[in-house]
N, C-alpha and C positions, 0 to 999 in steps of 0.2 A: 691350425689349433692355437687357442690364446692361452697366455702364459698362466701358470697355475700361482696362486698366491699361497705362500708356504708360512703357516703360523706356528710359531713356537709356544708352548703353553706350559707355565708352571702349575703342574697338577696337584701339587703339595701346599699351594699357597692359600692364604685366606683362612677363615674360620673353620672350614670342614673339607676343604681340598678337593680331591678328585671325585667325591660324591654332587659338586655343584658344578667343577670346571668340565667333566665329561659330558654331562647333560647339556651344558651350556655349549660347548662346542657343537653337539647334535642338531640344537636350535640353529646356530649359526650357520652351519651346513647347509641346511633346507633354504637360507636366503641366499647362501653364496657357493653354490655347487661346484665351483671353480678353485675351492680351496684344499689344501692338503695341511695335515697337523703331525707336528711333534709334540709328543706328551711325554714330559720328564717328571720322574716321580716314581714311586714303589709300584712295580708292574704288576703285583698281584690285585692291588686295590684297583689300578686302573683297569685292567684286562676284565675284571668283575663288573665294572661299570659299562664298558665296552660291549660285553655280551649282551646288553639290552638295546645296543645302537649300532646295528649291523652296517648301516651305510656308514656312519662314522668310523667305525672299525676299519672297513676297507678304503678309507681315506686317510688314514693315520698310521704313524709308526710310533711305537713306545721304545722309551730310553729308560734303564732303570737306574734309579739312585734313592737309597733310603736316608739321605740325608736332606732335611728340610729346615727353612730358616724359621723360627719362632715368630710370632707377632710381637713378642715381648723383647726379643733380642734388640741390642742396642748395633747402630750400623757398623760400629768398629768391631763389636763381637762378630756380628753376622758374616763383615768381610773376611775377618781372620778364620773363623772356622768353616764358612760353607764357600770359600774360594774354590773353584775347580770342580767341586763335588756336589754341592747342593742342586736342588731342582730349578730354584731361583737363577744361580749363576750359568747353568747349562743352558737355559732358554734365552739367556741375553747373548751368550758365547755363540749360540746359533747363529743369531743375527750378525754377529763379528765375523763369523767365518764364512757367512753367504749360505748358509744352509737353510736359513729361513729369512723371511722379509720383515718380521714383524715379531716381538715378544710381547705375551700378554700374562700379567700375575695380579693375583688379588692379595699378594703377601704383605709384609712388613714395607710400609712406604719408605722409610728412612734407609733400609736395607737396599731395596729397589734402586734408590737414588744412588747410593755408595757404589754398587755392584755395578750399575749401568754406566755411571761416569769412569770408573776404573776400568771396566772392560773395554767400553766402546770409545772413549775420551770425548771429547766435547768438540763442537765445530769451531771452525776458526773465528776468533773474535769474541767467543763467549766464555765465559769462565764458570758460570753455575747454571744448572738445568733449573727448569720450572716445569710445573704439571698445569696443563691448560685443559680447562674442562669444556665443553659445550652446554650451555645451560638454557631453558626455554624461558622466554619472557612473553610480556604481553605484546611485544611488536616482532617476535620471531626470535630466533636463537641469537646468544651471544657467547663470546669466548671470554672466560674468566681465567686469570691466571696472577700470580701463583697460588695453587690452592694446597700446597702443602709439600712441595720438594725441599724448600730450604727456608729457615727462618731468619727474618731480617733481611736488610738490605738497603745500601746507599742509595744515592740520587742515581749514579752511574748504572746499578743493577736494575733499578725501575725502569730506568730508560731502555735498557736493553729488553726487559719484559715487554715493554709497548712495542718496539719494533718486532719481534717475533710473534706477540700476539696479533698485530695489525697484519702481518704477512700471512699468518695462518687465517685469520678472517677474510682475507683478499681472495684466496685461494678456494675454500670451503664455502662462501657464502657468495663468491662471485662478484666481489664488490671493487670497484675501481679506487676508490678512497675511504676505506672504513673509518667510523669515528672512535677514537680512543679517549677514555677518561680515567683519571687515577682516584681510586676509592679512597674516601676521605671523611672527617667528620663535619665538614660543612662545604659549601661551594665557593666561600669567599676566598680570596688569595691569601688572606691572613691565617686561615684556618690550617690546622694539622701540625703535625712534625715538621722539623727542619729539611729533612730528607725529601718528603714529599713535595715541598714548597720548591726545592731545589730540582727536584726531578720535572716539575710542571714548568720551570723555567729553561731546563735543556731542551725539552720537548717543544715549547714555543719557538726557540732559538733554532731548532733542527728545520722546521718548515719544510717537509719531505711532501713531494706530490703525492705520495702513495699512502698518506697518512693524515688524518685529519683530527687533530688534538683538541678536544672541546673543553678541556681542564677537569676539574674537581667533580666526582660523582658522589652523592651520600648512598647510604647501605640502602635506603628505599628504592633507589634509583635501579638497582639491580634487575629487582622483578618487573621494574616498569621497561626497561629495554633502553636505558638512557643513552647507551653507547653499544657499538658493535662489540667492543673489547673493553673488559674493564681490569685493570691492572692494580694489583697491590702485592705486598710481600706475602710467604707462606703462612704465617702465622695466622692474620687475620683474615687471609683468603681461606685458609682451612675452616675457620670458626663460620665465617659468613655462609660456605656452601652447607655446610653440615645445620645450621640452624635453617637454613630453606628448607630442605629436606625434612628436617623435624617437624617444621611447621606443616609442610604439605602432608605429612602423616596425621599430624595433630587435626587439621582440617578434616581429612576423610572420617577420624573417628568420631568427630563432633558432627557431622552429617549424618553418619551412620546412627547415632545414639537419637539424634533430633527426628530422624525419619520413623524411629521404633517407638516414639513416646507415646502418642495416641493413635486410635483407630483412624482419625482424620488426617493424620499425618503420614499413616501408612498407605491409604487411600490416594494421597496426594503423590506419594512416591511411586504409585504404580503409573500415573499420569505422566511424571517426570523422570521415569527411571533411566530412558536413553540419554537426557540431558545431564543426570548425576553419573552415569557411567562414562560419558564424554569428558567429564569433570576430574573424575577418578584418574582416567587414563592420562590426562594432561598433568596431573599432581604426581604422578607415579615415579619417584626417584631411581627405579631402575631403568628408567628410558632416558635417563642422564648419564649413566653409567659409563665410566671408561675415560681416564685423564691421560694425555698424551705428555710424555716428557719431552718437551721442546729444549734444545740445545745440544742434545747427545747426537753423536754421529752414528746415529741407527734408531730405529723407530720402536719404543717401548712405551706400552699401555698399562697404566694402573687400574684395576678393578677396585671397587670396594670391597673390603675383606668379609662384609655379612652380604654381599650380594646374593640373589637367588639365581638359580639357573637362567631365567630370561633376562636378568640384569647381566650376568656373566656374558650372554650371548651378546648384548649391545656392547660390551667393551669389545668384545672380539670384531663386531661390525666397524667400530671407530678404527682399530688396526688395519683391519681390512681396506677401507677407505684410504688411510694413510698411505699404505703400500700400493694399492691400485692406481691412484692418482699421482705417486712419485711426490707426494706434498714434501717429504724432506729435502729434495734437490730443488723443487721449486721454492720453498721457503727459504733456502740457502742462497739462492739466485736473487730472490728480491731483496734480500738483506744486504747484499753486497752490490747492487746494481747502482748506478748513478753516482759514482764517486765513493761508495762503500760506505753506508751508515754506520756500520760495526766497526768497520775500521778507524772512522772517527771517533766513535765511543770508546776504542781501546787507546788511541793516541790521548784523548783528553783525561783516561783514567791514569796514564803515564806522567803527563805534565803536571 
């Protein structure tokens, strides 16, 4: 009998909590029937939602807590007040204890990062976690990191992000030598902040056989799929991905308005509706939901706080894949093979 994938859910996280988390888990269960769920949160609210999804109820266990991390809490406040008792902490702690293979939360990003780091600790050689998102592009999916785990970072941090992102892309996309680019305001070597230029020099000098550093990538290159991995610090990464999501929604609204403007456009839509549906499906931000916290000694997936049940299900899908293919161990092995690139990074940071 195949091993079950155990998924811990913060059922109090996000803008609406259990009313999205539970139906999202029900959707994910239909795609991954070998899943088991631990749902942490207010048992009355969770059980009320589970009553509508008997298959999920049979595959779930509810652990009650009435302590939730607010979307407005500062990370330090959340860690101080919600440690040991909040639904977010308990979901992460289930991974630490071995009761779950992955934790998924739509809650406060800063709090999730702080609790994940405090509870699970970091992988050897990594100082700060990063959220890595899978983003659809014109030439296939790309990995983008960091999209909001930590703000700022020096050249060494950017270099470590490149190594982790490259390892993730190698495993997920089955690439022997994924291309990696640093997000910058121009492709010329003299452009950008000093730490970005220094990081580029470090990556060129590293010259790893499992990573192909191509230099700088401008913002417009993300959608074009200019690299398999786009590296930036959390502030600009978070803005970039949210601008892309907002633009996708804007395009959908523009198309809907244009198709309803005249009777001729309405007739034209009838002939082209399959193409428009395919475009809408491609632009749907929910299908890119689920950022992986790389660098933690455990798998934690961050969903958008305003995700729909479908969107939250996609975040669970990401966590399921990470656990099923043992990506944490594979990424760790890849980062430390051939003389240990991360050990070299850590030594450079000390010297």
